[in-house]
PDB file of the backbone (N, CA, C, O) and the ligand in Angstrom, with CONECT records:
HET     ZN  A 101       1
ATOM      1  N   MET A   1     -21.049  52.112  -5.913  1.00  0.00           N
ATOM      2  CA  MET A   1     -20.999  50.756  -5.363  1.00  0.00           C
ATOM      3  C   MET A   1     -21.272  50.811  -3.785  1.00  0.00           C
ATOM      4  O   MET A   1     -20.536  51.479  -3.059  1.00  0.00           O
ATOM      5  N   SER A   2     -22.252  50.153  -3.330  1.00  0.00           N
ATOM      6  CA  SER A   2     -22.670  50.144  -1.967  1.00  0.00           C
ATOM      7  C   SER A   2     -21.769  49.115  -1.206  1.00  0.00           C
ATOM      8  O   SER A   2     -21.352  48.082  -1.730  1.00  0.00           O
ATOM      9  N   LEU A   3     -21.515  49.491   0.051  1.00  0.00           N
ATOM     10  CA  LEU A   3     -20.786  48.640   0.907  1.00  0.00           C
ATOM     11  C   LEU A   3     -21.575  48.058   2.055  1.00  0.00           C
ATOM     12  O   LEU A   3     -22.565  48.677   2.443  1.00  0.00           O
ATOM     13  N   CYS A   4     -21.248  46.998   2.595  1.00  0.00           N
ATOM     14  CA  CYS A   4     -21.908  46.418   3.802  1.00  0.00           C
ATOM     15  C   CYS A   4     -21.659  47.244   5.013  1.00  0.00           C
ATOM     16  O   CYS A   4     -20.500  47.489   5.349  1.00  0.00           O
ATOM     17  N   ILE A   5     -22.698  47.697   5.701  1.00  0.00           N
ATOM     18  CA  ILE A   5     -22.585  48.519   6.878  1.00  0.00           C
ATOM     19  C   ILE A   5     -21.960  47.912   8.119  1.00  0.00           C
ATOM     20  O   ILE A   5     -21.582  48.627   9.047  1.00  0.00           O
ATOM     21  N   ARG A   6     -21.851  46.566   8.135  1.00  0.00           N
ATOM     22  CA  ARG A   6     -21.125  45.824   9.163  1.00  0.00           C
ATOM     23  C   ARG A   6     -19.723  45.565   8.880  1.00  0.00           C
ATOM     24  O   ARG A   6     -18.839  45.866   9.682  1.00  0.00           O
ATOM     25  N   CYS A   7     -19.493  44.998   7.726  1.00  0.00           N
ATOM     26  CA  CYS A   7     -18.122  44.562   7.484  1.00  0.00           C
ATOM     27  C   CYS A   7     -17.417  45.246   6.294  1.00  0.00           C
ATOM     28  O   CYS A   7     -16.249  44.948   6.049  1.00  0.00           O
ATOM     29  N   GLY A   8     -18.082  46.157   5.540  1.00  0.00           N
ATOM     30  CA  GLY A   8     -17.477  46.942   4.493  1.00  0.00           C
ATOM     31  C   GLY A   8     -17.284  46.183   3.214  1.00  0.00           C
ATOM     32  O   GLY A   8     -16.603  46.703   2.330  1.00  0.00           O
ATOM     33  N   SER A   9     -17.845  44.948   3.027  1.00  0.00           N
ATOM     34  CA  SER A   9     -17.695  44.266   1.794  1.00  0.00           C
ATOM     35  C   SER A   9     -18.561  44.938   0.652  1.00  0.00           C
ATOM     36  O   SER A   9     -19.646  45.474   0.881  1.00  0.00           O
ATOM     37  N   PRO A  10     -17.989  44.859  -0.573  1.00  0.00           N
ATOM     38  CA  PRO A  10     -18.781  45.350  -1.628  1.00  0.00           C
ATOM     39  C   PRO A  10     -20.014  44.496  -1.760  1.00  0.00           C
ATOM     40  O   PRO A  10     -19.977  43.294  -1.498  1.00  0.00           O
ATOM     41  N   LEU A  11     -21.196  45.159  -2.198  1.00  0.00           N
ATOM     42  CA  LEU A  11     -22.494  44.420  -2.290  1.00  0.00           C
ATOM     43  C   LEU A  11     -22.915  44.130  -3.663  1.00  0.00           C
ATOM     44  O   LEU A  11     -22.830  44.952  -4.575  1.00  0.00           O
ATOM     45  N   SER A  12     -23.363  42.963  -3.786  1.00  0.00           N
ATOM     46  CA  SER A  12     -23.966  42.609  -5.168  1.00  0.00           C
ATOM     47  C   SER A  12     -25.387  42.993  -5.176  1.00  0.00           C
ATOM     48  O   SER A  12     -26.004  43.246  -4.141  1.00  0.00           O
ATOM     49  N   TYR A  13     -25.920  43.037  -6.403  1.00  0.00           N
ATOM     50  CA  TYR A  13     -27.345  43.386  -6.542  1.00  0.00           C
ATOM     51  C   TYR A  13     -28.254  42.438  -5.788  1.00  0.00           C
ATOM     52  O   TYR A  13     -29.267  42.887  -5.251  1.00  0.00           O
ATOM     53  N   ASN A  14     -27.961  41.197  -5.720  1.00  0.00           N
ATOM     54  CA  ASN A  14     -28.705  40.250  -5.029  1.00  0.00           C
ATOM     55  C   ASN A  14     -28.618  40.355  -3.518  1.00  0.00           C
ATOM     56  O   ASN A  14     -29.589  40.023  -2.838  1.00  0.00           O
ATOM     57  N   GLU A  15     -27.506  40.800  -2.965  1.00  0.00           N
ATOM     58  CA  GLU A  15     -27.317  40.996  -1.602  1.00  0.00           C
ATOM     59  C   GLU A  15     -28.190  42.205  -1.105  1.00  0.00           C
ATOM     60  O   GLU A  15     -28.792  42.203  -0.032  1.00  0.00           O
ATOM     61  N   ILE A  16     -28.189  43.258  -2.030  1.00  0.00           N
ATOM     62  CA  ILE A  16     -29.078  44.422  -1.663  1.00  0.00           C
ATOM     63  C   ILE A  16     -30.514  43.913  -1.658  1.00  0.00           C
ATOM     64  O   ILE A  16     -31.335  44.238  -0.801  1.00  0.00           O
ATOM     65  N   GLY A  17     -30.756  43.097  -2.669  1.00  0.00           N
ATOM     66  CA  GLY A  17     -32.195  42.492  -2.660  1.00  0.00           C
ATOM     67  C   GLY A  17     -32.581  41.775  -1.495  1.00  0.00           C
ATOM     68  O   GLY A  17     -33.696  41.911  -0.991  1.00  0.00           O
ATOM     69  N   ALA A  18     -31.594  40.921  -0.990  1.00  0.00           N
ATOM     70  CA  ALA A  18     -31.855  40.043   0.089  1.00  0.00           C
ATOM     71  C   ALA A  18     -32.096  40.953   1.393  1.00  0.00           C
ATOM     72  O   ALA A  18     -33.023  40.741   2.174  1.00  0.00           O
ATOM     73  N   HIS A  19     -31.208  41.936   1.534  1.00  0.00           N
ATOM     74  CA  HIS A  19     -31.507  42.866   2.705  1.00  0.00           C
ATOM     75  C   HIS A  19     -32.887  43.513   2.689  1.00  0.00           C
ATOM     76  O   HIS A  19     -33.570  43.626   3.707  1.00  0.00           O
ATOM     77  N   LYS A  20     -33.260  43.929   1.489  1.00  0.00           N
ATOM     78  CA  LYS A  20     -34.571  44.595   1.288  1.00  0.00           C
ATOM     79  C   LYS A  20     -35.728  43.584   1.596  1.00  0.00           C
ATOM     80  O   LYS A  20     -36.750  43.902   2.205  1.00  0.00           O
ATOM     81  N   LYS A  21     -35.484  42.457   1.158  1.00  0.00           N
ATOM     82  CA  LYS A  21     -36.553  41.322   1.358  1.00  0.00           C
ATOM     83  C   LYS A  21     -36.562  40.854   2.791  1.00  0.00           C
ATOM     84  O   LYS A  21     -37.628  40.636   3.366  1.00  0.00           O
ATOM     85  N   PHE A  22     -35.488  40.709   3.330  1.00  0.00           N
ATOM     86  CA  PHE A  22     -35.522  40.053   4.735  1.00  0.00           C
ATOM     87  C   PHE A  22     -35.482  41.037   5.923  1.00  0.00           C
ATOM     88  O   PHE A  22     -35.898  40.747   7.044  1.00  0.00           O
ATOM     89  N   ILE A  23     -34.920  42.284   5.565  1.00  0.00           N
ATOM     90  CA  ILE A  23     -34.907  43.300   6.735  1.00  0.00           C
ATOM     91  C   ILE A  23     -35.873  44.380   6.556  1.00  0.00           C
ATOM     92  O   ILE A  23     -36.774  44.528   7.382  1.00  0.00           O
ATOM     93  N   ASN A  24     -35.747  45.203   5.467  1.00  0.00           N
ATOM     94  CA  ASN A  24     -36.608  46.341   5.325  1.00  0.00           C
ATOM     95  C   ASN A  24     -36.488  46.891   3.844  1.00  0.00           C
ATOM     96  O   ASN A  24     -35.434  47.367   3.423  1.00  0.00           O
ATOM     97  N   ARG A  25     -37.608  46.795   3.104  1.00  0.00           N
ATOM     98  CA  ARG A  25     -37.625  47.146   1.742  1.00  0.00           C
ATOM     99  C   ARG A  25     -37.116  48.627   1.472  1.00  0.00           C
ATOM    100  O   ARG A  25     -36.575  48.966   0.419  1.00  0.00           O
ATOM    101  N   GLY A  26     -37.369  49.518   2.619  1.00  0.00           N
ATOM    102  CA  GLY A  26     -36.947  50.854   2.382  1.00  0.00           C
ATOM    103  C   GLY A  26     -35.635  51.201   2.771  1.00  0.00           C
ATOM    104  O   GLY A  26     -35.281  52.380   2.737  1.00  0.00           O
ATOM    105  N   SER A  27     -34.822  50.231   3.164  1.00  0.00           N
ATOM    106  CA  SER A  27     -33.483  50.481   3.645  1.00  0.00           C
ATOM    107  C   SER A  27     -32.536  51.222   2.583  1.00  0.00           C
ATOM    108  O   SER A  27     -32.702  50.992   1.385  1.00  0.00           O
ATOM    109  N   ARG A  28     -31.659  52.005   2.966  1.00  0.00           N
ATOM    110  CA  ARG A  28     -30.692  52.643   2.228  1.00  0.00           C
ATOM    111  C   ARG A  28     -29.344  52.341   2.505  1.00  0.00           C
ATOM    112  O   ARG A  28     -28.410  52.790   1.841  1.00  0.00           O
ATOM    113  N   GLN A  29     -29.213  51.510   3.574  1.00  0.00           N
ATOM    114  CA  GLN A  29     -27.845  50.921   3.893  1.00  0.00           C
ATOM    115  C   GLN A  29     -28.079  49.346   4.113  1.00  0.00           C
ATOM    116  O   GLN A  29     -29.127  48.895   4.573  1.00  0.00           O
ATOM    117  N   PHE A  30     -27.042  48.610   3.752  1.00  0.00           N
ATOM    118  CA  PHE A  30     -27.339  47.275   3.575  1.00  0.00           C
ATOM    119  C   PHE A  30     -26.230  46.342   4.256  1.00  0.00           C
ATOM    120  O   PHE A  30     -25.101  46.754   4.525  1.00  0.00           O
ATOM    121  N   PHE A  31     -26.697  44.980   4.515  1.00  0.00           N
ATOM    122  CA  PHE A  31     -25.721  44.065   4.875  1.00  0.00           C
ATOM    123  C   PHE A  31     -25.369  43.167   3.739  1.00  0.00           C
ATOM    124  O   PHE A  31     -26.225  42.904   2.894  1.00  0.00           O
ATOM    125  N   CYS A  32     -24.106  42.658   3.662  1.00  0.00           N
ATOM    126  CA  CYS A  32     -23.684  41.611   2.713  1.00  0.00           C
ATOM    127  C   CYS A  32     -24.456  40.416   3.115  1.00  0.00           C
ATOM    128  O   CYS A  32     -25.223  40.444   4.078  1.00  0.00           O
ATOM    129  N   LYS A  33     -24.255  39.344   2.372  1.00  0.00           N
ATOM    130  CA  LYS A  33     -24.945  38.059   2.699  1.00  0.00           C
ATOM    131  C   LYS A  33     -24.453  37.406   3.957  1.00  0.00           C
ATOM    132  O   LYS A  33     -25.222  36.820   4.719  1.00  0.00           O
ATOM    133  N   ASP A  34     -23.152  37.513   4.167  1.00  0.00           N
ATOM    134  CA  ASP A  34     -22.612  36.943   5.310  1.00  0.00           C
ATOM    135  C   ASP A  34     -23.185  37.581   6.643  1.00  0.00           C
ATOM    136  O   ASP A  34     -23.591  36.919   7.599  1.00  0.00           O
ATOM    137  N   CYS A  35     -23.159  38.907   6.570  1.00  0.00           N
ATOM    138  CA  CYS A  35     -23.771  39.775   7.747  1.00  0.00           C
ATOM    139  C   CYS A  35     -25.196  39.616   7.906  1.00  0.00           C
ATOM    140  O   CYS A  35     -25.722  39.615   9.019  1.00  0.00           O
ATOM    141  N   LEU A  36     -25.918  39.463   6.692  1.00  0.00           N
ATOM    142  CA  LEU A  36     -27.322  39.150   6.907  1.00  0.00           C
ATOM    143  C   LEU A  36     -27.678  37.856   7.529  1.00  0.00           C
ATOM    144  O   LEU A  36     -28.607  37.742   8.328  1.00  0.00           O
ATOM    145  N   ALA A  37     -26.855  36.804   7.111  1.00  0.00           N
ATOM    146  CA  ALA A  37     -27.038  35.573   7.775  1.00  0.00           C
ATOM    147  C   ALA A  37     -26.794  35.658   9.332  1.00  0.00           C
ATOM    148  O   ALA A  37     -27.518  35.077  10.141  1.00  0.00           O
ATOM    149  N   TRP A  38     -25.717  36.427   9.673  1.00  0.00           N
ATOM    150  CA  TRP A  38     -25.367  36.627  11.145  1.00  0.00           C
ATOM    151  C   TRP A  38     -26.593  37.305  11.827  1.00  0.00           C
ATOM    152  O   TRP A  38     -27.084  36.874  12.870  1.00  0.00           O
ATOM    153  N   LYS A  39     -27.021  38.333  11.199  1.00  0.00           N
ATOM    154  CA  LYS A  39     -28.156  39.110  11.792  1.00  0.00           C
ATOM    155  C   LYS A  39     -29.492  38.267  11.916  1.00  0.00           C
ATOM    156  O   LYS A  39     -30.253  38.372  12.878  1.00  0.00           O
ATOM    157  N   LEU A  40     -29.690  37.444  10.869  1.00  0.00           N
ATOM    158  CA  LEU A  40     -30.981  36.673  11.019  1.00  0.00           C
ATOM    159  C   LEU A  40     -30.782  35.229  11.763  1.00  0.00           C
ATOM    160  O   LEU A  40     -31.693  34.455  12.056  1.00  0.00           O
ATOM    161  N   GLY A  41     -29.500  35.058  11.982  1.00  0.00           N
ATOM    162  CA  GLY A  41     -29.351  33.752  12.742  1.00  0.00           C
ATOM    163  C   GLY A  41     -29.577  32.503  11.858  1.00  0.00           C
ATOM    164  O   GLY A  41     -29.993  31.447  12.334  1.00  0.00           O
ATOM    165  N   VAL A  42     -29.272  32.678  10.494  1.00  0.00           N
ATOM    166  CA  VAL A  42     -29.353  31.538   9.640  1.00  0.00           C
ATOM    167  C   VAL A  42     -28.002  31.421   8.843  1.00  0.00           C
ATOM    168  O   VAL A  42     -27.083  32.227   8.984  1.00  0.00           O
ATOM    169  N   THR A  43     -27.972  30.398   8.036  1.00  0.00           N
ATOM    170  CA  THR A  43     -26.726  30.092   7.305  1.00  0.00           C
ATOM    171  C   THR A  43     -26.767  30.851   5.920  1.00  0.00           C
ATOM    172  O   THR A  43     -27.851  31.156   5.425  1.00  0.00           O
ATOM    173  N   VAL A  44     -25.659  31.127   5.351  1.00  0.00           N
ATOM    174  CA  VAL A  44     -25.601  31.716   4.144  1.00  0.00           C
ATOM    175  C   VAL A  44     -26.311  30.821   3.074  1.00  0.00           C
ATOM    176  O   VAL A  44     -27.005  31.359   2.211  1.00  0.00           O
ATOM    177  N   GLN A  45     -26.158  29.534   3.115  1.00  0.00           N
ATOM    178  CA  GLN A  45     -26.803  28.632   2.288  1.00  0.00           C
ATOM    179  C   GLN A  45     -28.381  28.782   2.204  1.00  0.00           C
ATOM    180  O   GLN A  45     -29.028  28.703   1.160  1.00  0.00           O
ATOM    181  N   GLU A  46     -28.905  29.015   3.491  1.00  0.00           N
ATOM    182  CA  GLU A  46     -30.387  29.250   3.543  1.00  0.00           C
ATOM    183  C   GLU A  46     -30.820  30.403   2.926  1.00  0.00           C
ATOM    184  O   GLU A  46     -31.934  30.430   2.404  1.00  0.00           O
ATOM    185  N   ILE A  47     -29.953  31.536   2.914  1.00  0.00           N
ATOM    186  CA  ILE A  47     -30.266  32.711   2.226  1.00  0.00           C
ATOM    187  C   ILE A  47     -30.146  32.597   0.685  1.00  0.00           C
ATOM    188  O   ILE A  47     -30.914  33.132  -0.114  1.00  0.00           O
ATOM    189  N   ASP A  48     -29.026  31.791   0.364  1.00  0.00           N
ATOM    190  CA  ASP A  48     -29.103  31.498  -1.155  1.00  0.00           C
ATOM    191  C   ASP A  48     -30.288  30.764  -1.526  1.00  0.00           C
ATOM    192  O   ASP A  48     -30.854  31.111  -2.563  1.00  0.00           O
ATOM    193  N   ARG A  49     -30.757  29.810  -0.855  1.00  0.00           N
ATOM    194  CA  ARG A  49     -31.965  29.067  -1.218  1.00  0.00           C
ATOM    195  C   ARG A  49     -33.179  29.934  -1.346  1.00  0.00           C
ATOM    196  O   ARG A  49     -33.958  29.796  -2.289  1.00  0.00           O
ATOM    197  N   LYS A  50     -33.356  30.873  -0.353  1.00  0.00           N
ATOM    198  CA  LYS A  50     -34.407  31.706  -0.348  1.00  0.00           C
ATOM    199  C   LYS A  50     -34.444  32.649  -1.489  1.00  0.00           C
ATOM    200  O   LYS A  50     -35.507  32.966  -2.022  1.00  0.00           O
ATOM    201  N   ILE A  51     -33.115  33.169  -1.926  1.00  0.00           N
ATOM    202  CA  ILE A  51     -32.976  33.999  -3.009  1.00  0.00           C
ATOM    203  C   ILE A  51     -33.460  33.265  -4.306  1.00  0.00           C
ATOM    204  O   ILE A  51     -34.186  33.810  -5.138  1.00  0.00           O
ATOM    205  N   GLU A  52     -33.048  32.130  -4.396  1.00  0.00           N
ATOM    206  CA  GLU A  52     -33.486  31.251  -5.613  1.00  0.00           C
ATOM    207  C   GLU A  52     -35.028  31.057  -5.667  1.00  0.00           C
ATOM    208  O   GLU A  52     -35.624  31.059  -6.744  1.00  0.00           O
ATOM    209  N   GLU A  53     -35.640  30.894  -4.507  1.00  0.00           N
ATOM    210  CA  GLU A  53     -37.103  30.754  -4.463  1.00  0.00           C
ATOM    211  C   GLU A  53     -37.707  32.050  -4.913  1.00  0.00           C
ATOM    212  O   GLU A  53     -38.596  32.043  -5.765  1.00  0.00           O
ATOM    213  N   PHE A  54     -37.246  33.211  -4.357  1.00  0.00           N
ATOM    214  CA  PHE A  54     -37.800  34.477  -4.775  1.00  0.00           C
ATOM    215  C   PHE A  54     -37.543  34.761  -6.288  1.00  0.00           C
ATOM    216  O   PHE A  54     -38.403  35.346  -6.948  1.00  0.00           O
ATOM    217  N   LYS A  55     -36.483  34.393  -6.786  1.00  0.00           N
ATOM    218  CA  LYS A  55     -36.086  34.586  -8.159  1.00  0.00           C
ATOM    219  C   LYS A  55     -37.153  33.840  -9.097  1.00  0.00           C
ATOM    220  O   LYS A  55     -37.617  34.405 -10.086  1.00  0.00           O
ATOM    221  N   GLN A  56     -37.515  32.532  -8.726  1.00  0.00           N
ATOM    222  CA  GLN A  56     -38.385  31.735  -9.336  1.00  0.00           C
ATOM    223  C   GLN A  56     -39.799  32.253  -9.356  1.00  0.00           C
ATOM    224  O   GLN A  56     -40.572  31.964 -10.269  1.00  0.00           O
ATOM    225  N   GLN A  57     -40.130  33.026  -8.334  1.00  0.00           N
ATOM    226  CA  GLN A  57     -41.320  33.693  -8.167  1.00  0.00           C
ATOM    227  C   GLN A  57     -41.419  34.895  -9.029  1.00  0.00           C
ATOM    228  O   GLN A  57     -42.497  35.472  -9.172  1.00  0.00           O
ATOM    229  N   GLY A  58     -40.259  35.316  -9.646  1.00  0.00           N
ATOM    230  CA  GLY A  58     -40.292  36.517 -10.557  1.00  0.00           C
ATOM    231  C   GLY A  58     -40.003  37.798  -9.713  1.00  0.00           C
ATOM    232  O   GLY A  58     -40.354  38.885 -10.170  1.00  0.00           O
ATOM    233  N   CYS A  59     -39.351  37.718  -8.446  1.00  0.00           N
ATOM    234  CA  CYS A  59     -39.076  38.858  -7.722  1.00  0.00           C
ATOM    235  C   CYS A  59     -37.966  39.662  -8.459  1.00  0.00           C
ATOM    236  O   CYS A  59     -36.915  39.129  -8.816  1.00  0.00           O
ATOM    237  N   THR A  60     -38.249  40.943  -8.663  1.00  0.00           N
ATOM    238  CA  THR A  60     -37.321  41.831  -9.374  1.00  0.00           C
ATOM    239  C   THR A  60     -36.107  42.342  -8.452  1.00  0.00           C
ATOM    240  O   THR A  60     -35.216  43.045  -8.930  1.00  0.00           O
ATOM    241  N   LEU A  61     -36.123  42.000  -7.273  1.00  0.00           N
ATOM    242  CA  LEU A  61     -35.020  42.345  -6.340  1.00  0.00           C
ATOM    243  C   LEU A  61     -33.804  41.503  -6.666  1.00  0.00           C
ATOM    244  O   LEU A  61     -32.696  41.844  -6.254  1.00  0.00           O
ATOM    245  N   PHE A  62     -33.984  40.390  -7.410  1.00  0.00           N
ATOM    246  CA  PHE A  62     -32.977  39.383  -7.621  1.00  0.00           C
ATOM    247  C   PHE A  62     -32.743  39.183  -9.094  1.00  0.00           C
ATOM    248  O   PHE A  62     -33.667  39.309  -9.898  1.00  0.00           O
ATOM    249  N   VAL A  63     -31.391  38.842  -9.493  1.00  0.00           N
ATOM    250  CA  VAL A  63     -31.180  38.566 -10.943  1.00  0.00           C
ATOM    251  C   VAL A  63     -30.511  37.150 -11.003  1.00  0.00           C
ATOM    252  O   VAL A  63     -30.216  36.652 -12.090  1.00  0.00           O
TER     253      VAL A  63
HETATM  254 ZN    ZN A 101     -20.995  42.343   5.685  1.00  0.00          ZN2+
END
């Protein structure tokens, strides 16, 4: 189980996918959704909305 490199929270599959999508596809360390929102200067809701969009496009980084 991967942990967020900033806050130590356990990461879901979609959180890892979001990090790859928004930060760097080749990353081996990841932010949770909260820390990703902090890093990107957006809200968690905006990240959720983006994840939904990517899912609908058939992106395999998300379930
Ligand atoms: Zn975190």
